[in-house]
C-alpha positions as CSV (number, residue, x, y, z in Angstrom):
1,M,0.0,0.0,0.0
2,W,1.5,3.4,-1.0
3,I,1.8,6.1,1.5
4,G,1.2,9.7,0.4
5,Y,3.3,12.8,0.5
6,G,4.3,14.4,3.8
7,M,5.7,11.1,5.0
8,G,8.8,10.7,7.2
9,D,12.1,9.2,6.2
10,D,11.2,5.8,7.4
11,A,8.0,5.7,5.6
12,R,9.7,6.9,2.4
13,L,12.3,4.1,2.8
14,R,9.5,1.6,3.1
15,T,7.9,3.1,0.0
16,V,11.1,2.7,-2.0
17,V,11.4,-0.9,-0.9
18,G,7.7,-1.6,-1.8
19,L,8.1,0.0,-5.2
20,A,11.2,-2.2,-5.9
21,Q,9.3,-5.3,-4.9
22,E,6.3,-4.5,-7.1
23,M,8.4,-3.8,-10.1
24,A,10.3,-7.0,-9.6
25,A,7.0,-8.8,-9.9
26,A,6.1,-7.2,-13.2
27,H,6.9,-9.2,-16.3
28,T,6.7,-6.8,-19.3
29,L,7.8,-3.2,-19.9
30,R,4.2,-2.1,-20.0
31,E,3.5,-3.6,-16.6
32,V,6.8,-2.1,-15.2
33,A,5.9,1.4,-16.6
34,R,2.4,1.4,-15.0
35,T,3.7,0.1,-11.7
36,A,6.5,2.7,-11.7
37,A,4.3,5.7,-12.6
38,E,1.4,4.8,-10.2
39,G,3.8,4.0,-7.4
40,A,5.7,7.3,-7.8
41,R,2.4,9.2,-8.1
42,A,1.1,7.9,-4.8
43,A,4.4,8.1,-3.0
44,L,4.8,11.8,-3.9
45,G,1.2,12.7,-3.3
46,G,0.6,13.6,-6.9
47,S,-2.7,13.6,-8.8
48,F,-1.1,12.5,-12.1
49,A,2.1,10.7,-13.2
50,A,3.7,9.7,-16.5
51,L,6.7,7.7,-17.5
52,S,8.3,8.5,-20.9
53,V,11.2,7.0,-22.9
54,W,13.6,8.8,-25.0
55,E,13.5,7.4,-28.6
56,R,16.9,8.6,-29.9
57,E,16.3,7.6,-33.5
58,R,13.2,9.7,-33.6
59,G,14.4,12.6,-31.4
60,L,11.2,12.2,-29.3
61,L,10.1,11.6,-25.8
62,R,7.4,9.0,-26.0
63,V,4.9,8.6,-23.2
64,L,4.5,4.9,-22.1
65,V,1.8,5.4,-19.5
66,N,-0.3,8.1,-17.8
67,T,-1.8,7.3,-14.4
68,G,-4.0,9.2,-11.9
69,E,-6.4,11.9,-12.9
70,R,-6.1,12.2,-16.7
71,R,-7.3,15.2,-18.6
72,G,-8.4,15.9,-22.2
73,D,-6.7,13.5,-24.6
74,E,-4.5,11.8,-22.1
75,E,-4.8,8.0,-22.4
76,E,-3.5,5.4,-19.9
77,F,-1.4,3.7,-22.6
78,P,-1.2,6.2,-25.5
79,E,-0.5,5.0,-29.0
80,D,1.8,7.8,-30.0
81,E,1.9,10.6,-27.4
82,T,5.3,12.2,-28.2
83,Y,7.1,15.4,-27.6
84,P,10.2,16.8,-29.4
85,V,13.2,16.1,-27.2
86,H,14.8,19.4,-28.1
87,D,12.1,21.0,-25.9
88,F,13.6,19.2,-22.9
89,P,17.4,19.8,-23.0
90,E,17.6,18.6,-19.4
91,I,17.2,15.0,-20.8
92,T,19.6,15.2,-23.7
93,G,22.2,17.1,-21.6
94,L,22.5,14.5,-18.9
95,R,26.0,13.5,-17.9
96,H,26.8,9.8,-18.5
97,G,28.3,7.4,-16.0
98,N,27.2,5.7,-12.8
99,G,28.7,7.9,-10.1
100,P,27.1,10.6,-7.9
101,G,25.5,13.4,-9.9
102,A,25.6,11.4,-13.2
103,G,22.5,12.9,-14.7
104,T,20.1,12.0,-11.9
105,H,19.0,15.4,-10.6
106,A,15.3,16.0,-10.4
107,W,13.6,19.4,-10.6
108,V,10.4,21.1,-9.9
109,E,8.4,23.4,-12.1
110,T,5.2,25.4,-11.4
111,A,2.4,26.7,-13.5
112,A,3.1,30.3,-12.7
113,D,5.2,32.1,-15.3
114,G,8.8,33.0,-14.2
115,E,8.6,31.1,-10.9
116,R,12.0,29.5,-11.1
117,A,12.7,29.6,-7.4
118,S,10.7,26.5,-7.0
119,R,12.9,24.7,-9.6
120,Y,15.7,22.3,-8.4
121,G,18.2,20.7,-10.7
122,P,20.1,21.6,-13.9
123,G,19.6,24.7,-16.1
124,A,16.6,27.0,-16.4
125,P,13.3,26.0,-17.9
126,R,12.5,26.8,-21.5
127,G,8.9,27.4,-20.7
128,G,7.4,24.2,-22.2
129,R,6.0,22.7,-19.0
130,P,4.3,25.6,-17.2
131,P,1.8,26.2,-20.1
132,A,1.0,22.5,-20.2
133,L,0.4,22.5,-16.4
134,R,-2.0,25.5,-16.8
135,R,-3.9,23.9,-19.7
136,R,-4.6,20.8,-17.6
137,G,-5.4,22.6,-14.3
138,R,-2.2,21.5,-12.6
139,G,-0.2,23.6,-10.3
140,C,3.3,22.0,-10.2
141,C,5.3,19.0,-11.3
142,V,8.5,17.2,-10.3
143,V,10.5,15.7,-13.1
144,A,13.2,13.0,-12.5
145,P,15.5,11.6,-15.2
146,V,15.6,7.9,-15.5
147,V,19.1,6.7,-16.2
148,V,19.7,3.1,-17.3
149,G,23.2,1.7,-17.7
150,G,24.7,5.2,-17.4
151,R,22.6,6.6,-20.3
152,A,19.5,8.8,-20.2
153,W,16.6,6.5,-20.8
154,G,13.6,8.8,-20.2
155,E,11.9,10.7,-17.4
156,L,9.4,10.3,-14.5
157,Y,6.9,13.1,-14.3
158,V,4.6,13.6,-11.3
159,A,2.1,16.6,-11.0
160,R,-0.2,18.0,-8.4
161,E,-3.5,19.9,-8.9
162,S,-3.6,23.7,-8.6
163,G,-4.1,24.7,-5.0
164,R,-2.1,21.8,-3.6
165,P,1.3,22.4,-1.9
166,V,4.1,22.9,-4.4
167,F,6.8,20.2,-4.5
168,D,9.9,21.1,-2.5
169,R,13.5,20.1,-2.5
170,A,12.8,17.0,-0.3
171,D,10.2,15.9,-2.9
172,A,12.8,16.4,-5.7
173,D,15.3,14.3,-3.8
174,F,12.7,11.6,-3.2
175,A,11.8,11.6,-6.8
176,E,15.5,11.0,-7.7
177,A,15.4,8.0,-5.4
178,L,12.3,6.6,-6.9
179,A,13.7,7.2,-10.4
180,S,16.8,5.1,-9.4
181,V,14.5,2.3,-8.3
182,I,12.5,2.5,-11.5
183,A,15.7,2.5,-13.6
184,A,16.8,-0.7,-11.9
185,G,13.5,-2.3,-12.6
186,I,13.6,-1.2,-16.3
187,A,17.1,-2.6,-16.7
188,Q,16.0,-6.0,-15.3
189,T,13.0,-6.1,-17.5
190,E,14.9,-5.2,-20.6
191,R,17.4,-7.9,-19.8
192,L,14.7,-10.5,-19.4
193,E,12.9,-9.3,-22.6
194,E,16.1,-9.6,-24.5
195,A,16.7,-13.1,-23.2
196,R,13.1,-14.1,-24.1
197,R,13.6,-12.5,-27.6
198,L,16.8,-14.5,-28.2
199,A,15.1,-17.7,-26.9
200,F,12.3,-17.4,-29.4
201,T,14.0,-15.8,-32.4
202,D,16.0,-17.3,-35.2
203,P,19.3,-15.4,-35.3
204,L,19.8,-15.5,-39.0
205,T,16.4,-14.3,-40.3
206,G,14.9,-12.5,-37.3
207,L,11.8,-14.7,-37.6
208,A,10.4,-16.7,-34.8
209,N,12.1,-20.1,-34.1
210,R,10.7,-23.6,-33.6
211,R,10.4,-23.0,-29.9
212,A,8.1,-20.0,-30.5
213,V,6.0,-22.0,-32.9
214,D,5.6,-24.9,-30.4
215,V,4.4,-22.5,-27.7
216,R,2.0,-20.6,-30.0
217,L,0.6,-23.8,-31.6
218,D,-0.2,-25.4,-28.3
219,E,-2.0,-22.2,-27.2
220,A,-3.9,-22.1,-30.6
221,L,-5.0,-25.7,-30.4
222,E,-6.4,-25.0,-26.9
223,R,-8.5,-22.3,-28.4
224,H,-9.5,-24.6,-31.2
225,R,-10.7,-27.2,-28.8
226,A,-12.5,-24.6,-26.7
227,D,-14.4,-22.6,-29.3
228,G,-13.5,-24.1,-32.8
229,T,-11.0,-21.4,-33.7
230,V,-9.4,-22.3,-37.1
231,V,-5.7,-23.1,-36.8
232,S,-3.7,-23.4,-40.0
233,L,-0.1,-24.4,-40.5
234,L,1.8,-23.7,-43.7
235,V,5.2,-25.5,-44.0
236,C,7.6,-24.9,-46.8
237,D,11.1,-25.9,-47.8
238,V,13.4,-23.6,-49.8
239,N,14.3,-25.6,-52.9
240,G,17.9,-25.6,-54.2
241,L,19.5,-24.4,-51.0
242,K,22.2,-27.1,-51.1
243,G,23.1,-26.2,-54.7
244,V,23.4,-22.5,-53.8
245,N,25.7,-23.4,-50.9
246,D,27.8,-25.8,-53.0
247,V,28.2,-23.5,-56.0
248,L,28.0,-20.0,-54.6
249,G,29.0,-20.6,-51.0
250,H,27.2,-20.5,-47.6
251,D,27.1,-16.7,-47.5
252,A,25.0,-16.8,-50.7
253,G,22.8,-19.6,-49.1
254,D,22.3,-17.5,-46.0
255,R,21.3,-14.5,-48.2
256,L,18.7,-16.7,-49.9
257,L,17.3,-17.8,-46.6
258,E,17.1,-14.1,-45.5
259,R,15.4,-13.0,-48.7
260,F,12.8,-15.8,-48.4
261,A,12.3,-14.9,-44.7
262,S,11.4,-11.4,-45.9
263,V,8.9,-12.9,-48.4
264,L,7.3,-15.1,-45.7
265,S,7.1,-12.2,-43.3
266,L,5.4,-10.0,-45.9
267,C,2.9,-12.7,-46.9
268,G,2.2,-13.6,-43.2
269,A,1.3,-9.9,-42.6
270,M,-1.7,-10.5,-45.0
271,L,-3.3,-12.6,-42.3
272,P,-4.2,-11.4,-38.8
273,D,-2.6,-13.1,-35.8
274,T,-0.1,-15.0,-37.9
275,L,3.4,-16.1,-36.8
276,A,6.2,-16.4,-39.4
277,A,9.0,-18.7,-38.4
278,R,12.1,-20.6,-39.5
279,L,12.0,-24.1,-38.2
280,G,15.6,-24.8,-39.0
281,G,17.8,-25.3,-42.1
282,D,15.7,-24.7,-45.2
283,E,12.3,-25.2,-43.4
284,F,10.0,-22.3,-42.7
285,C,6.4,-22.0,-41.6
286,L,3.4,-19.7,-41.1
287,L,1.1,-20.4,-38.2
288,A,-2.3,-18.6,-38.6
289,V,-4.9,-18.5,-35.9
290,G,-8.4,-17.4,-36.8
291,P,-8.4,-16.8,-40.6
292,P,-10.5,-19.2,-42.7
293,A,-8.6,-22.0,-44.5
294,D,-9.3,-20.5,-47.9
295,E,-7.5,-17.3,-46.9
296,V,-4.5,-19.2,-45.7
297,V,-4.3,-21.2,-49.0
298,R,-4.5,-17.9,-50.9
299,V,-1.5,-16.6,-48.9
300,A,0.3,-19.9,-49.5
301,D,-0.1,-19.3,-53.3
302,E,1.4,-15.9,-52.9
303,V,4.3,-17.3,-50.9
304,C,5.0,-19.8,-53.7
305,R,4.7,-17.1,-56.4
306,R,7.0,-14.6,-54.7
307,A,9.6,-17.3,-53.8
308,A,9.8,-18.4,-57.4
309,E,10.9,-14.8,-58.3
310,L,13.9,-14.8,-56.0
311,E,17.2,-14.6,-58.0
312,T,18.8,-17.7,-56.5
313,G,17.1,-20.9,-55.4
314,Q,14.3,-22.8,-57.1
315,G,11.2,-21.6,-55.3
316,V,9.6,-23.5,-52.4
317,A,7.7,-26.7,-51.8
318,C,4.7,-25.7,-49.7
319,G,2.2,-27.8,-47.7
320,V,-0.9,-26.5,-45.8
321,A,-2.9,-28.2,-43.1
322,S,-5.9,-26.4,-41.5
323,T,-8.5,-27.4,-39.0
324,G,-10.9,-25.6,-41.3
325,D,-10.5,-28.4,-43.9
326,P,-11.7,-32.0,-43.7
327,I,-8.6,-33.5,-42.1
328,G,-10.2,-35.3,-39.2
329,P,-9.7,-34.5,-35.5
330,V,-6.5,-32.6,-34.6
331,R,-5.8,-33.4,-31.0
332,S,-2.2,-32.4,-30.8
333,A,0.4,-30.1,-32.4
334,R,2.2,-33.1,-33.7
335,R,-0.8,-34.2,-35.7
336,L,-1.2,-30.8,-37.4
337,F,2.6,-30.8,-38.2
338,R,2.4,-34.3,-39.6
339,L,-0.4,-33.3,-41.9
340,A,1.4,-30.1,-43.1
341,D,4.6,-32.1,-43.6
342,A,2.8,-34.7,-45.6
343,A,1.3,-32.0,-47.8
344,Q,4.7,-30.4,-48.2
345,Y,6.3,-33.8,-49.0
346,R,3.8,-34.4,-51.8
347,A,4.4,-30.9,-53.2
348,K,8.2,-31.6,-53.2
349,A,7.7,-35.0,-54.9
350,A,5.4,-33.5,-57.5
351,R,7.8,-30.5,-58.1
352,T,4.8,-28.3,-58.1
353,D,5.0,-24.5,-57.7
354,K,1.6,-24.5,-56.0
355,P,0.8,-25.4,-52.4
356,V,-0.6,-28.9,-51.6
357,V,-3.4,-28.7,-49.0
358,A,-4.3,-31.5,-46.7
359,G,-8.0,-32.5,-47.0
360,R,-8.2,-31.3,-50.6
361,E,-6.2,-34.1,-52.2
362,G,-8.7,-36.8,-53.0
363,G,-12.0,-35.9,-51.4
364,G,-14.0,-38.0,-49.0
365,E,-14.0,-37.9,-45.2
366,A,-10.6,-37.9,-43.6
367,G,-8.7,-39.1,-40.6
368,A,-10.5,-41.3,-38.0
369,A,-13.8,-41.1,-39.8
370,G,-12.2,-42.5,-43.0
371,R,-10.4,-45.3,-41.2
372,A,-13.7,-46.5,-39.8
373,E,-14.6,-47.4,-43.4
374,G,-12.1,-50.2,-43.3
375,P,-8.6,-51.0,-44.7
376,E,-9.7,-50.4,-48.3
377,Y,-10.6,-46.7,-47.6
378,T,-8.6,-44.4,-49.8
379,G,-9.8,-40.9,-48.9
380,D,-7.4,-37.9,-49.0
381,A,-3.9,-38.7,-50.1
382,V,-2.2,-36.3,-47.7
383,V,-4.2,-37.5,-44.7
384,R,-3.4,-41.2,-45.7
385,L,0.3,-40.3,-45.8
386,A,0.2,-38.6,-42.4
387,D,-1.7,-41.6,-41.0
388,Q,1.0,-44.0,-42.4
389,A,3.6,-41.9,-40.6
390,E,1.7,-42.0,-37.4
391,E,1.3,-45.7,-37.6
392,G,5.1,-46.1,-38.3
393,R,4.6,-47.6,-41.7
394,I,6.8,-45.2,-43.6
395,G,10.0,-43.2,-42.9
396,A,13.2,-44.5,-41.4
397,R,15.4,-42.6,-38.9
398,G,17.5,-40.2,-40.9
399,D,15.5,-40.6,-44.1
400,R,14.7,-37.3,-45.8
401,R,11.2,-38.6,-46.5
402,R,10.4,-38.9,-42.8
403,L,7.5,-36.9,-41.5
404,R,7.8,-34.8,-38.4
405,G,7.0,-36.7,-35.3
406,L,8.5,-40.0,-36.4
407,D,12.1,-39.0,-35.6
408,V,11.6,-37.5,-32.1
């Protein structure tokens, strides 16, 4: 529970500890930002608080979160509330380093013109904040730079309504302490997010990796079982990669993979809630959750067409499996992968430049319903191939013709 302004040193120390503990429990930068801003607002007795990040490449301070009593167009998590950083030279002029005074001084500004006596910290105000305070009916604010890893990261901003006591030097000092705690929480979160990004990202192409696909596919199939959400998997191999590696070298092969990854990412963006991934080697996939099977097949056609236009390589072999097609029950991620792999295998064997789609290669009912007809049932060719793999009747360990799930 946060304690308001006017607290003693012991209470403020408890508040700092409490803020550190709550930030440690947050898992994303969004959660950290909200916890930081709300905690600082309550601790300093403010009516409003914001946490902003300095986007150096854009030259802007971007607001991550607004908490407390918001006014006008202020949103809790604004899409693009930004301010030119040249209006706030205090941020860009911070000294680097980790020692005392290394760009950590907070300051106070008031809504009254020319009242600089209430300001603590570096330099004189350029007049940008007082008008903003007046427009929103606020009387004063305290601003504390947030310094992460010795570099200016952004700022903590806490305001009070008109008629409330103006922040004093003790408040500015306390804001500095809170900003230091916030900086530590942000640094930890950024490290964790980077670790998560590396764990779920293919380093060559920047696409998701197999681990990310497995996690997303398990979640998607839970939705499918719960409410019938359509889950579709497009699996494709880049044809001719070995020849490119042998003739032009592995750097050229890597460039081919990177170019195809761009094609896949672009096509995946045509479908909402779709993950583009490299499974490993020359294997890639799109995982679509929600779009109808026909839309996924249309995008698969586009993937094949664009891949065929790449300067090196020989296009792709593409297979699609979707719960929106007659492929029988899909009770596991392994089953959907086997079906998509079986479709991709048939596409590769036929040397076709079109996707092969499970459930559309022979008609009839598929899967378990088809097997109930007896051993002479023919049904869909892709589903039969996946069934044979599941029953262990095809594919040897190490055989290129194996289907995913046999060799695990």
